[in-house]
PDB file of the backbone (N, CA, C, O) and the ligand in Angstrom, with CONECT records:
HET     ZN  A 101       1
ATOM      1  N   MET A   1      13.156 -18.423 -11.583  1.00  0.00           N
ATOM      2  CA  MET A   1      12.720 -16.922 -11.455  1.00  0.00           C
ATOM      3  C   MET A   1      12.523 -16.662  -9.931  1.00  0.00           C
ATOM      4  O   MET A   1      12.031 -17.513  -9.190  1.00  0.00           O
ATOM      5  N   PRO A   2      12.925 -15.464  -9.516  1.00  0.00           N
ATOM      6  CA  PRO A   2      12.856 -15.161  -8.093  1.00  0.00           C
ATOM      7  C   PRO A   2      11.388 -14.942  -7.628  1.00  0.00           C
ATOM      8  O   PRO A   2      10.542 -14.530  -8.422  1.00  0.00           O
ATOM      9  N   PRO A   3      11.108 -15.213  -6.378  1.00  0.00           N
ATOM     10  CA  PRO A   3       9.803 -14.996  -5.850  1.00  0.00           C
ATOM     11  C   PRO A   3       9.490 -13.532  -5.661  1.00  0.00           C
ATOM     12  O   PRO A   3      10.371 -12.750  -5.304  1.00  0.00           O
ATOM     13  N   ARG A   4       8.230 -13.142  -5.897  1.00  0.00           N
ATOM     14  CA  ARG A   4       7.772 -11.687  -5.845  1.00  0.00           C
ATOM     15  C   ARG A   4       6.519 -11.666  -5.035  1.00  0.00           C
ATOM     16  O   ARG A   4       5.777 -12.642  -4.924  1.00  0.00           O
ATOM     17  N   LYS A   5       6.319 -10.488  -4.468  1.00  0.00           N
ATOM     18  CA  LYS A   5       5.115 -10.258  -3.695  1.00  0.00           C
ATOM     19  C   LYS A   5       4.011  -9.616  -4.506  1.00  0.00           C
ATOM     20  O   LYS A   5       4.268  -8.699  -5.287  1.00  0.00           O
ATOM     21  N   CYS A   6       2.730 -10.103  -4.328  1.00  0.00           N
ATOM     22  CA  CYS A   6       1.673  -9.548  -5.011  1.00  0.00           C
ATOM     23  C   CYS A   6       1.308  -8.176  -4.405  1.00  0.00           C
ATOM     24  O   CYS A   6       1.346  -7.938  -3.198  1.00  0.00           O
ATOM     25  N   ALA A   7       0.948  -7.291  -5.373  1.00  0.00           N
ATOM     26  CA  ALA A   7       0.553  -5.964  -4.869  1.00  0.00           C
ATOM     27  C   ALA A   7      -0.847  -5.946  -4.269  1.00  0.00           C
ATOM     28  O   ALA A   7      -1.250  -4.954  -3.661  1.00  0.00           O
ATOM     29  N   GLY A   8      -1.615  -7.072  -4.442  1.00  0.00           N
ATOM     30  CA  GLY A   8      -2.928  -7.146  -3.944  1.00  0.00           C
ATOM     31  C   GLY A   8      -2.993  -7.818  -2.601  1.00  0.00           C
ATOM     32  O   GLY A   8      -3.363  -7.201  -1.602  1.00  0.00           O
ATOM     33  N   CYS A   9      -2.624  -9.118  -2.572  1.00  0.00           N
ATOM     34  CA  CYS A   9      -2.870  -9.926  -1.341  1.00  0.00           C
ATOM     35  C   CYS A   9      -1.505 -10.047  -0.597  1.00  0.00           C
ATOM     36  O   CYS A   9      -1.510 -10.515   0.541  1.00  0.00           O
ATOM     37  N   ASN A  10      -0.393  -9.672  -1.148  1.00  0.00           N
ATOM     38  CA  ASN A  10       0.921  -9.533  -0.389  1.00  0.00           C
ATOM     39  C   ASN A  10       1.489 -10.959  -0.282  1.00  0.00           C
ATOM     40  O   ASN A  10       2.495 -11.158   0.399  1.00  0.00           O
ATOM     41  N   LYS A  11       0.836 -12.008  -0.972  1.00  0.00           N
ATOM     42  CA  LYS A  11       1.482 -13.398  -0.861  1.00  0.00           C
ATOM     43  C   LYS A  11       2.675 -13.400  -1.829  1.00  0.00           C
ATOM     44  O   LYS A  11       2.737 -12.669  -2.817  1.00  0.00           O
ATOM     45  N   ILE A  12       3.624 -14.294  -1.458  1.00  0.00           N
ATOM     46  CA  ILE A  12       4.828 -14.474  -2.291  1.00  0.00           C
ATOM     47  C   ILE A  12       4.614 -15.559  -3.257  1.00  0.00           C
ATOM     48  O   ILE A  12       4.116 -16.608  -2.847  1.00  0.00           O
ATOM     49  N   ASN A  13       4.929 -15.428  -4.484  1.00  0.00           N
ATOM     50  CA  ASN A  13       4.734 -16.436  -5.454  1.00  0.00           C
ATOM     51  C   ASN A  13       5.885 -16.318  -6.484  1.00  0.00           C
ATOM     52  O   ASN A  13       6.583 -15.304  -6.516  1.00  0.00           O
ATOM     53  N   GLU A  14       6.080 -17.356  -7.321  1.00  0.00           N
ATOM     54  CA  GLU A  14       7.155 -17.297  -8.375  1.00  0.00           C
ATOM     55  C   GLU A  14       6.728 -16.176  -9.381  1.00  0.00           C
ATOM     56  O   GLU A  14       5.568 -16.108  -9.789  1.00  0.00           O
ATOM     57  N   SER A  15       7.678 -15.323  -9.756  1.00  0.00           N
ATOM     58  CA  SER A  15       7.385 -14.273 -10.622  1.00  0.00           C
ATOM     59  C   SER A  15       6.796 -14.763 -12.020  1.00  0.00           C
ATOM     60  O   SER A  15       5.964 -14.107 -12.647  1.00  0.00           O
ATOM     61  N   SER A  16       7.310 -15.977 -12.438  1.00  0.00           N
ATOM     62  CA  SER A  16       6.790 -16.465 -13.659  1.00  0.00           C
ATOM     63  C   SER A  16       5.296 -16.734 -13.555  1.00  0.00           C
ATOM     64  O   SER A  16       4.655 -16.797 -14.605  1.00  0.00           O
ATOM     65  N   LYS A  17       4.699 -16.895 -12.421  1.00  0.00           N
ATOM     66  CA  LYS A  17       3.275 -17.165 -12.253  1.00  0.00           C
ATOM     67  C   LYS A  17       2.420 -15.989 -11.959  1.00  0.00           C
ATOM     68  O   LYS A  17       1.246 -16.111 -11.610  1.00  0.00           O
ATOM     69  N   MET A  18       3.070 -14.757 -12.116  1.00  0.00           N
ATOM     70  CA  MET A  18       2.347 -13.542 -11.768  1.00  0.00           C
ATOM     71  C   MET A  18       2.326 -12.600 -12.939  1.00  0.00           C
ATOM     72  O   MET A  18       3.141 -12.764 -13.847  1.00  0.00           O
ATOM     73  N   ILE A  19       1.428 -11.603 -12.978  1.00  0.00           N
ATOM     74  CA  ILE A  19       1.413 -10.564 -13.909  1.00  0.00           C
ATOM     75  C   ILE A  19       2.474  -9.584 -13.551  1.00  0.00           C
ATOM     76  O   ILE A  19       2.554  -9.158 -12.399  1.00  0.00           O
ATOM     77  N   ARG A  20       3.305  -9.204 -14.508  1.00  0.00           N
ATOM     78  CA  ARG A  20       4.416  -8.154 -14.207  1.00  0.00           C
ATOM     79  C   ARG A  20       3.958  -6.851 -14.874  1.00  0.00           C
ATOM     80  O   ARG A  20       3.674  -6.775 -16.069  1.00  0.00           O
ATOM     81  N   ILE A  21       3.908  -5.834 -14.007  1.00  0.00           N
ATOM     82  CA  ILE A  21       3.652  -4.504 -14.705  1.00  0.00           C
ATOM     83  C   ILE A  21       4.895  -3.659 -14.499  1.00  0.00           C
ATOM     84  O   ILE A  21       5.303  -3.386 -13.371  1.00  0.00           O
ATOM     85  N   MET A  22       5.463  -3.268 -15.567  1.00  0.00           N
ATOM     86  CA  MET A  22       6.792  -2.626 -15.573  1.00  0.00           C
ATOM     87  C   MET A  22       6.769  -1.268 -16.010  1.00  0.00           C
ATOM     88  O   MET A  22       6.101  -0.993 -17.007  1.00  0.00           O
ATOM     89  N   LYS A  23       7.443  -0.321 -15.367  1.00  0.00           N
ATOM     90  CA  LYS A  23       7.731   1.024 -16.044  1.00  0.00           C
ATOM     91  C   LYS A  23       9.133   0.949 -16.646  1.00  0.00           C
ATOM     92  O   LYS A  23      10.121   0.854 -15.918  1.00  0.00           O
ATOM     93  N   VAL A  24       9.214   0.992 -17.952  1.00  0.00           N
ATOM     94  CA  VAL A  24      10.465   0.851 -18.643  1.00  0.00           C
ATOM     95  C   VAL A  24      11.404   1.975 -18.213  1.00  0.00           C
ATOM     96  O   VAL A  24      11.040   3.151 -18.197  1.00  0.00           O
ATOM     97  N   HIS A  25      12.666   1.557 -17.854  1.00  0.00           N
ATOM     98  CA  HIS A  25      13.592   2.500 -17.356  1.00  0.00           C
ATOM     99  C   HIS A  25      13.844   3.791 -18.211  1.00  0.00           C
ATOM    100  O   HIS A  25      13.784   4.908 -17.695  1.00  0.00           O
ATOM    101  N   ASN A  26      14.116   3.604 -19.481  1.00  0.00           N
ATOM    102  CA  ASN A  26      14.503   4.756 -20.202  1.00  0.00           C
ATOM    103  C   ASN A  26      13.337   5.525 -20.830  1.00  0.00           C
ATOM    104  O   ASN A  26      13.409   6.741 -21.007  1.00  0.00           O
ATOM    105  N   THR A  27      12.217   4.771 -21.176  1.00  0.00           N
ATOM    106  CA  THR A  27      11.087   5.466 -21.892  1.00  0.00           C
ATOM    107  C   THR A  27       9.926   5.799 -20.868  1.00  0.00           C
ATOM    108  O   THR A  27       9.032   6.588 -21.174  1.00  0.00           O
ATOM    109  N   ARG A  28       9.972   5.217 -19.743  1.00  0.00           N
ATOM    110  CA  ARG A  28       8.876   5.347 -18.755  1.00  0.00           C
ATOM    111  C   ARG A  28       7.579   4.847 -19.241  1.00  0.00           C
ATOM    112  O   ARG A  28       6.547   5.213 -18.680  1.00  0.00           O
ATOM    113  N   GLU A  29       7.554   4.042 -20.235  1.00  0.00           N
ATOM    114  CA  GLU A  29       6.354   3.377 -20.802  1.00  0.00           C
ATOM    115  C   GLU A  29       5.922   2.236 -19.828  1.00  0.00           C
ATOM    116  O   GLU A  29       6.774   1.529 -19.290  1.00  0.00           O
ATOM    117  N   ILE A  30       4.623   2.072 -19.617  1.00  0.00           N
ATOM    118  CA  ILE A  30       4.206   1.055 -18.787  1.00  0.00           C
ATOM    119  C   ILE A  30       3.797  -0.163 -19.665  1.00  0.00           C
ATOM    120  O   ILE A  30       3.040  -0.051 -20.629  1.00  0.00           O
ATOM    121  N   LEU A  31       4.338  -1.298 -19.273  1.00  0.00           N
ATOM    122  CA  LEU A  31       4.185  -2.508 -20.115  1.00  0.00           C
ATOM    123  C   LEU A  31       3.707  -3.635 -19.111  1.00  0.00           C
ATOM    124  O   LEU A  31       4.005  -3.631 -17.916  1.00  0.00           O
ATOM    125  N   ILE A  32       2.972  -4.548 -19.697  1.00  0.00           N
ATOM    126  CA  ILE A  32       2.463  -5.741 -18.977  1.00  0.00           C
ATOM    127  C   ILE A  32       3.192  -6.971 -19.447  1.00  0.00           C
ATOM    128  O   ILE A  32       3.269  -7.182 -20.658  1.00  0.00           O
ATOM    129  N   ASN A  33       3.734  -7.800 -18.578  1.00  0.00           N
ATOM    130  CA  ASN A  33       4.541  -8.905 -18.940  1.00  0.00           C
ATOM    131  C   ASN A  33       5.479  -8.625 -20.101  1.00  0.00           C
ATOM    132  O   ASN A  33       5.384  -9.214 -21.178  1.00  0.00           O
ATOM    133  N   PRO A  34       6.397  -7.692 -19.830  1.00  0.00           N
ATOM    134  CA  PRO A  34       7.398  -7.274 -20.859  1.00  0.00           C
ATOM    135  C   PRO A  34       8.352  -8.502 -21.134  1.00  0.00           C
ATOM    136  O   PRO A  34       8.532  -9.366 -20.276  1.00  0.00           O
ATOM    137  N   ASP A  35       8.917  -8.530 -22.303  1.00  0.00           N
ATOM    138  CA  ASP A  35       9.946  -9.513 -22.604  1.00  0.00           C
ATOM    139  C   ASP A  35      11.257  -9.063 -22.001  1.00  0.00           C
ATOM    140  O   ASP A  35      11.403  -7.958 -21.480  1.00  0.00           O
ATOM    141  N   SER A  36      12.227 -10.005 -22.105  1.00  0.00           N
ATOM    142  CA  SER A  36      13.552  -9.775 -21.338  1.00  0.00           C
ATOM    143  C   SER A  36      14.359  -8.657 -21.973  1.00  0.00           C
ATOM    144  O   SER A  36      15.411  -8.302 -21.442  1.00  0.00           O
ATOM    145  N   ARG A  37      13.919  -8.089 -23.078  1.00  0.00           N
ATOM    146  CA  ARG A  37      14.736  -6.926 -23.583  1.00  0.00           C
ATOM    147  C   ARG A  37      14.576  -5.631 -22.632  1.00  0.00           C
ATOM    148  O   ARG A  37      15.420  -4.741 -22.527  1.00  0.00           O
ATOM    149  N   HIS A  38      13.390  -5.688 -21.987  1.00  0.00           N
ATOM    150  CA  HIS A  38      13.168  -4.491 -21.204  1.00  0.00           C
ATOM    151  C   HIS A  38      13.529  -4.619 -19.623  1.00  0.00           C
ATOM    152  O   HIS A  38      13.494  -5.697 -19.030  1.00  0.00           O
ATOM    153  N   PHE A  39      13.857  -3.465 -19.056  1.00  0.00           N
ATOM    154  CA  PHE A  39      14.062  -3.566 -17.685  1.00  0.00           C
ATOM    155  C   PHE A  39      13.608  -2.210 -17.133  1.00  0.00           C
ATOM    156  O   PHE A  39      13.568  -1.196 -17.830  1.00  0.00           O
ATOM    157  N   GLY A  40      13.267  -2.252 -15.838  1.00  0.00           N
ATOM    158  CA  GLY A  40      12.753  -1.119 -15.089  1.00  0.00           C
ATOM    159  C   GLY A  40      12.126  -1.593 -13.773  1.00  0.00           C
ATOM    160  O   GLY A  40      12.217  -2.753 -13.370  1.00  0.00           O
ATOM    161  N   ARG A  41      11.480  -0.600 -13.132  1.00  0.00           N
ATOM    162  CA  ARG A  41      10.796  -0.834 -11.907  1.00  0.00           C
ATOM    163  C   ARG A  41       9.538  -1.693 -12.217  1.00  0.00           C
ATOM    164  O   ARG A  41       8.844  -1.463 -13.207  1.00  0.00           O
ATOM    165  N   SER A  42       9.272  -2.673 -11.351  1.00  0.00           N
ATOM    166  CA  SER A  42       8.103  -3.623 -11.631  1.00  0.00           C
ATOM    167  C   SER A  42       7.194  -3.805 -10.359  1.00  0.00           C
ATOM    168  O   SER A  42       7.615  -3.697  -9.207  1.00  0.00           O
ATOM    169  N   SER A  43       6.023  -4.066 -10.673  1.00  0.00           N
ATOM    170  CA  SER A  43       4.990  -4.419  -9.675  1.00  0.00           C
ATOM    171  C   SER A  43       4.408  -5.734 -10.150  1.00  0.00           C
ATOM    172  O   SER A  43       4.311  -5.965 -11.355  1.00  0.00           O
ATOM    173  N   TYR A  44       4.014  -6.613  -9.218  1.00  0.00           N
ATOM    174  CA  TYR A  44       3.516  -8.003  -9.511  1.00  0.00           C
ATOM    175  C   TYR A  44       2.174  -8.190  -8.962  1.00  0.00           C
ATOM    176  O   TYR A  44       1.846  -7.677  -7.892  1.00  0.00           O
ATOM    177  N   LEU A  45       1.362  -8.939  -9.693  1.00  0.00           N
ATOM    178  CA  LEU A  45      -0.003  -9.280  -9.209  1.00  0.00           C
ATOM    179  C   LEU A  45      -0.217 -10.769  -9.565  1.00  0.00           C
ATOM    180  O   LEU A  45       0.239 -11.288 -10.584  1.00  0.00           O
ATOM    181  N   CYS A  46      -0.979 -11.431  -8.594  1.00  0.00           N
ATOM    182  CA  CYS A  46      -1.440 -12.799  -8.920  1.00  0.00           C
ATOM    183  C   CYS A  46      -2.409 -12.748 -10.130  1.00  0.00           C
ATOM    184  O   CYS A  46      -2.944 -11.676 -10.414  1.00  0.00           O
ATOM    185  N   TYR A  47      -2.638 -13.803 -10.811  1.00  0.00           N
ATOM    186  CA  TYR A  47      -3.664 -13.854 -11.859  1.00  0.00           C
ATOM    187  C   TYR A  47      -5.066 -14.101 -11.045  1.00  0.00           C
ATOM    188  O   TYR A  47      -5.666 -15.176 -11.049  1.00  0.00           O
ATOM    189  N   ASN A  48      -5.456 -13.003 -10.395  1.00  0.00           N
ATOM    190  CA  ASN A  48      -6.571 -13.096  -9.580  1.00  0.00           C
ATOM    191  C   ASN A  48      -7.337 -11.731  -9.566  1.00  0.00           C
ATOM    192  O   ASN A  48      -6.736 -10.683  -9.331  1.00  0.00           O
ATOM    193  N   LYS A  49      -8.616 -11.768  -9.813  1.00  0.00           N
ATOM    194  CA  LYS A  49      -9.405 -10.525  -9.998  1.00  0.00           C
ATOM    195  C   LYS A  49      -9.371  -9.761  -8.678  1.00  0.00           C
ATOM    196  O   LYS A  49      -9.230  -8.539  -8.722  1.00  0.00           O
ATOM    197  N   ASP A  50      -9.489 -10.376  -7.528  1.00  0.00           N
ATOM    198  CA  ASP A  50      -9.580  -9.675  -6.266  1.00  0.00           C
ATOM    199  C   ASP A  50      -8.230  -8.941  -6.032  1.00  0.00           C
ATOM    200  O   ASP A  50      -8.213  -7.789  -5.599  1.00  0.00           O
ATOM    201  N   CYS A  51      -7.168  -9.591  -6.310  1.00  0.00           N
ATOM    202  CA  CYS A  51      -5.824  -8.931  -6.223  1.00  0.00           C
ATOM    203  C   CYS A  51      -5.740  -7.772  -7.069  1.00  0.00           C
ATOM    204  O   CYS A  51      -5.336  -6.695  -6.631  1.00  0.00           O
ATOM    205  N   ALA A  52      -6.125  -7.951  -8.331  1.00  0.00           N
ATOM    206  CA  ALA A  52      -6.025  -6.689  -9.240  1.00  0.00           C
ATOM    207  C   ALA A  52      -6.871  -5.627  -8.826  1.00  0.00           C
ATOM    208  O   ALA A  52      -6.411  -4.485  -8.808  1.00  0.00           O
ATOM    209  N   GLN A  53      -8.189  -5.874  -8.450  1.00  0.00           N
ATOM    210  CA  GLN A  53      -9.114  -4.848  -7.988  1.00  0.00           C
ATOM    211  C   GLN A  53      -8.528  -4.110  -6.727  1.00  0.00           C
ATOM    212  O   GLN A  53      -8.566  -2.882  -6.656  1.00  0.00           O
ATOM    213  N   TYR A  54      -8.044  -4.810  -5.840  1.00  0.00           N
ATOM    214  CA  TYR A  54      -7.535  -4.305  -4.664  1.00  0.00           C
ATOM    215  C   TYR A  54      -6.320  -3.428  -4.895  1.00  0.00           C
ATOM    216  O   TYR A  54      -6.264  -2.306  -4.391  1.00  0.00           O
ATOM    217  N   ALA A  55      -5.349  -3.916  -5.646  1.00  0.00           N
ATOM    218  CA  ALA A  55      -4.146  -3.105  -5.856  1.00  0.00           C
ATOM    219  C   ALA A  55      -4.447  -1.856  -6.722  1.00  0.00           C
ATOM    220  O   ALA A  55      -3.753  -0.848  -6.589  1.00  0.00           O
ATOM    221  N   ILE A  56      -5.414  -1.904  -7.559  1.00  0.00           N
ATOM    222  CA  ILE A  56      -5.771  -0.786  -8.342  1.00  0.00           C
ATOM    223  C   ILE A  56      -6.470   0.303  -7.506  1.00  0.00           C
ATOM    224  O   ILE A  56      -6.180   1.497  -7.583  1.00  0.00           O
ATOM    225  N   LYS A  57      -7.412  -0.214  -6.702  1.00  0.00           N
ATOM    226  CA  LYS A  57      -8.236   0.661  -5.759  1.00  0.00           C
ATOM    227  C   LYS A  57      -7.287   1.464  -4.773  1.00  0.00           C
ATOM    228  O   LYS A  57      -7.407   2.676  -4.593  1.00  0.00           O
ATOM    229  N   LYS A  58      -6.345   0.682  -4.159  1.00  0.00           N
ATOM    230  CA  LYS A  58      -5.402   1.185  -3.254  1.00  0.00           C
ATOM    231  C   LYS A  58      -4.152   1.901  -3.876  1.00  0.00           C
ATOM    232  O   LYS A  58      -3.258   2.429  -3.215  1.00  0.00           O
ATOM    233  N   LYS A  59      -4.217   1.843  -5.152  1.00  0.00           N
ATOM    234  CA  LYS A  59      -3.165   2.596  -5.924  1.00  0.00           C
ATOM    235  C   LYS A  59      -1.744   1.989  -5.595  1.00  0.00           C
ATOM    236  O   LYS A  59      -0.737   2.696  -5.616  1.00  0.00           O
ATOM    237  N   ARG A  60      -1.719   0.753  -5.315  1.00  0.00           N
ATOM    238  CA  ARG A  60      -0.396   0.057  -4.912  1.00  0.00           C
ATOM    239  C   ARG A  60       0.468  -0.014  -6.077  1.00  0.00           C
ATOM    240  O   ARG A  60       1.663   0.231  -5.913  1.00  0.00           O
ATOM    241  N   ILE A  61       0.003  -0.333  -7.303  1.00  0.00           N
ATOM    242  CA  ILE A  61       0.911  -0.407  -8.498  1.00  0.00           C
ATOM    243  C   ILE A  61       1.514   0.969  -8.804  1.00  0.00           C
ATOM    244  O   ILE A  61       2.691   1.118  -9.131  1.00  0.00           O
ATOM    245  N   GLN A  62       0.574   2.024  -8.670  1.00  0.00           N
ATOM    246  CA  GLN A  62       1.055   3.387  -8.922  1.00  0.00           C
ATOM    247  C   GLN A  62       2.130   3.813  -7.972  1.00  0.00           C
ATOM    248  O   GLN A  62       3.081   4.488  -8.368  1.00  0.00           O
ATOM    249  N   LYS A  63       1.998   3.424  -6.695  1.00  0.00           N
ATOM    250  CA  LYS A  63       3.078   3.808  -5.668  1.00  0.00           C
ATOM    251  C   LYS A  63       4.342   3.072  -5.955  1.00  0.00           C
ATOM    252  O   LYS A  63       5.409   3.686  -5.945  1.00  0.00           O
ATOM    253  N   THR A  64       4.290   1.759  -6.218  1.00  0.00           N
ATOM    254  CA  THR A  64       5.553   1.039  -6.538  1.00  0.00           C
ATOM    255  C   THR A  64       6.239   1.668  -7.778  1.00  0.00           C
ATOM    256  O   THR A  64       7.454   1.866  -7.795  1.00  0.00           O
ATOM    257  N   LEU A  65       5.414   1.976  -8.823  1.00  0.00           N
ATOM    258  CA  LEU A  65       6.079   2.343 -10.088  1.00  0.00           C
ATOM    259  C   LEU A  65       6.360   3.855 -10.047  1.00  0.00           C
ATOM    260  O   LEU A  65       7.119   4.369 -10.868  1.00  0.00           O
ATOM    261  N   LYS A  66       5.756   4.549  -9.105  1.00  0.00           N
ATOM    262  CA  LYS A  66       5.815   6.030  -8.945  1.00  0.00           C
ATOM    263  C   LYS A  66       5.395   6.759 -10.155  1.00  0.00           C
ATOM    264  O   LYS A  66       6.061   7.674 -10.640  1.00  0.00           O
ATOM    265  N   THR A  67       4.204   6.306 -10.663  1.00  0.00           N
ATOM    266  CA  THR A  67       3.651   6.918 -11.861  1.00  0.00           C
ATOM    267  C   THR A  67       2.156   6.620 -11.892  1.00  0.00           C
ATOM    268  O   THR A  67       1.686   5.739 -11.172  1.00  0.00           O
ATOM    269  N   GLU A  68       1.427   7.325 -12.697  1.00  0.00           N
ATOM    270  CA  GLU A  68       0.004   6.932 -12.909  1.00  0.00           C
ATOM    271  C   GLU A  68      -0.028   5.758 -13.841  1.00  0.00           C
ATOM    272  O   GLU A  68       0.921   5.562 -14.600  1.00  0.00           O
ATOM    273  N   ILE A  69      -1.074   4.965 -13.822  1.00  0.00           N
ATOM    274  CA  ILE A  69      -1.194   3.832 -14.758  1.00  0.00           C
ATOM    275  C   ILE A  69      -2.285   4.225 -15.806  1.00  0.00           C
ATOM    276  O   ILE A  69      -3.420   4.523 -15.437  1.00  0.00           O
ATOM    277  N   PRO A  70      -1.920   4.219 -17.103  1.00  0.00           N
ATOM    278  CA  PRO A  70      -2.872   4.554 -18.155  1.00  0.00           C
ATOM    279  C   PRO A  70      -4.097   3.619 -18.182  1.00  0.00           C
ATOM    280  O   PRO A  70      -3.963   2.437 -17.865  1.00  0.00           O
ATOM    281  N   ALA A  71      -5.290   4.127 -18.555  1.00  0.00           N
ATOM    282  CA  ALA A  71      -6.449   3.455 -18.432  1.00  0.00           C
ATOM    283  C   ALA A  71      -6.470   2.060 -19.223  1.00  0.00           C
ATOM    284  O   ALA A  71      -7.068   1.061 -18.822  1.00  0.00           O
ATOM    285  N   HIS A  72      -5.725   2.143 -20.408  1.00  0.00           N
ATOM    286  CA  HIS A  72      -5.752   0.963 -21.251  1.00  0.00           C
ATOM    287  C   HIS A  72      -4.839  -0.165 -20.525  1.00  0.00           C
ATOM    288  O   HIS A  72      -4.992  -1.354 -20.805  1.00  0.00           O
ATOM    289  N   ILE A  73      -3.952   0.243 -19.645  1.00  0.00           N
ATOM    290  CA  ILE A  73      -3.173  -0.741 -18.913  1.00  0.00           C
ATOM    291  C   ILE A  73      -4.077  -1.397 -17.831  1.00  0.00           C
ATOM    292  O   ILE A  73      -4.061  -2.616 -17.660  1.00  0.00           O
ATOM    293  N   ILE A  74      -4.840  -0.589 -17.126  1.00  0.00           N
ATOM    294  CA  ILE A  74      -5.687  -1.069 -16.192  1.00  0.00           C
ATOM    295  C   ILE A  74      -6.772  -1.994 -16.824  1.00  0.00           C
ATOM    296  O   ILE A  74      -7.098  -3.033 -16.249  1.00  0.00           O
ATOM    297  N   GLU A  75      -7.277  -1.650 -17.898  1.00  0.00           N
ATOM    298  CA  GLU A  75      -8.211  -2.482 -18.681  1.00  0.00           C
ATOM    299  C   GLU A  75      -7.573  -3.878 -18.964  1.00  0.00           C
ATOM    300  O   GLU A  75      -8.190  -4.933 -18.817  1.00  0.00           O
ATOM    301  N   LYS A  76      -6.331  -3.786 -19.365  1.00  0.00           N
ATOM    302  CA  LYS A  76      -5.637  -5.046 -19.764  1.00  0.00           C
ATOM    303  C   LYS A  76      -5.394  -5.963 -18.484  1.00  0.00           C
ATOM    304  O   LYS A  76      -5.478  -7.188 -18.564  1.00  0.00           O
ATOM    305  N   ILE A  77      -5.110  -5.346 -17.382  1.00  0.00           N
ATOM    306  CA  ILE A  77      -4.904  -6.071 -16.145  1.00  0.00           C
ATOM    307  C   ILE A  77      -6.280  -6.737 -15.766  1.00  0.00           C
ATOM    308  O   ILE A  77      -6.344  -7.912 -15.405  1.00  0.00           O
ATOM    309  N   GLN A  78      -7.321  -5.954 -15.865  1.00  0.00           N
ATOM    310  CA  GLN A  78      -8.626  -6.501 -15.571  1.00  0.00           C
ATOM    311  C   GLN A  78      -9.058  -7.626 -16.592  1.00  0.00           C
ATOM    312  O   GLN A  78      -9.747  -8.565 -16.194  1.00  0.00           O
ATOM    313  N   THR A  79      -8.665  -7.534 -17.873  1.00  0.00           N
ATOM    314  CA  THR A  79      -8.936  -8.603 -18.743  1.00  0.00           C
ATOM    315  C   THR A  79      -8.143  -9.918 -18.404  1.00  0.00           C
ATOM    316  O   THR A  79      -8.665 -11.033 -18.447  1.00  0.00           O
ATOM    317  N   LEU A  80      -6.879  -9.692 -18.073  1.00  0.00           N
ATOM    318  CA  LEU A  80      -6.008 -10.861 -17.676  1.00  0.00           C
ATOM    319  C   LEU A  80      -6.548 -11.554 -16.415  1.00  0.00           C
ATOM    320  O   LEU A  80      -6.321 -12.755 -16.265  1.00  0.00           O
ATOM    321  N   THR A  81      -7.238 -10.878 -15.517  1.00  0.00           N
ATOM    322  CA  THR A  81      -7.579 -11.434 -14.283  1.00  0.00           C
ATOM    323  C   THR A  81      -9.121 -11.724 -14.277  1.00  0.00           C
ATOM    324  O   THR A  81      -9.676 -12.086 -13.240  1.00  0.00           O
ATOM    325  N   ASP A  82      -9.774 -11.566 -15.409  1.00  0.00           N
ATOM    326  CA  ASP A  82     -11.206 -11.754 -15.430  1.00  0.00           C
ATOM    327  C   ASP A  82     -11.576 -13.207 -15.738  1.00  0.00           C
ATOM    328  O   ASP A  82     -11.836 -13.585 -16.880  1.00  0.00           O
ATOM    329  N   ASN A  83     -11.586 -13.961 -14.718  1.00  0.00           N
ATOM    330  CA  ASN A  83     -11.827 -15.451 -14.982  1.00  0.00           C
ATOM    331  C   ASN A  83     -12.669 -16.053 -13.877  1.00  0.00           C
ATOM    332  O   ASN A  83     -12.970 -17.246 -13.912  1.00  0.00           O
TER     333      ASN A  83
HETATM  334 ZN    ZN A 101      -2.388 -11.841  -5.045  1.00  0.00          ZN2+
END
């Protein structure tokens, strides 16, 4: 898997070790860790609460995906990084 940059801390990590937030190309639906059937513009985060909070606060994911992020997706990101 290619390395990707975290939207929070900007560190490079393997994409398989990160949360992927995708805007699906044709439906514009926002998915978390989509399976390989889907493709579209993606943003990545470490499994780290600080990265998630920072990226959400600074709207970094929104800027990368060029869309608003639904509240249930933000809640899911927070759940995945709440450790
Ligand atoms: Zn990070």
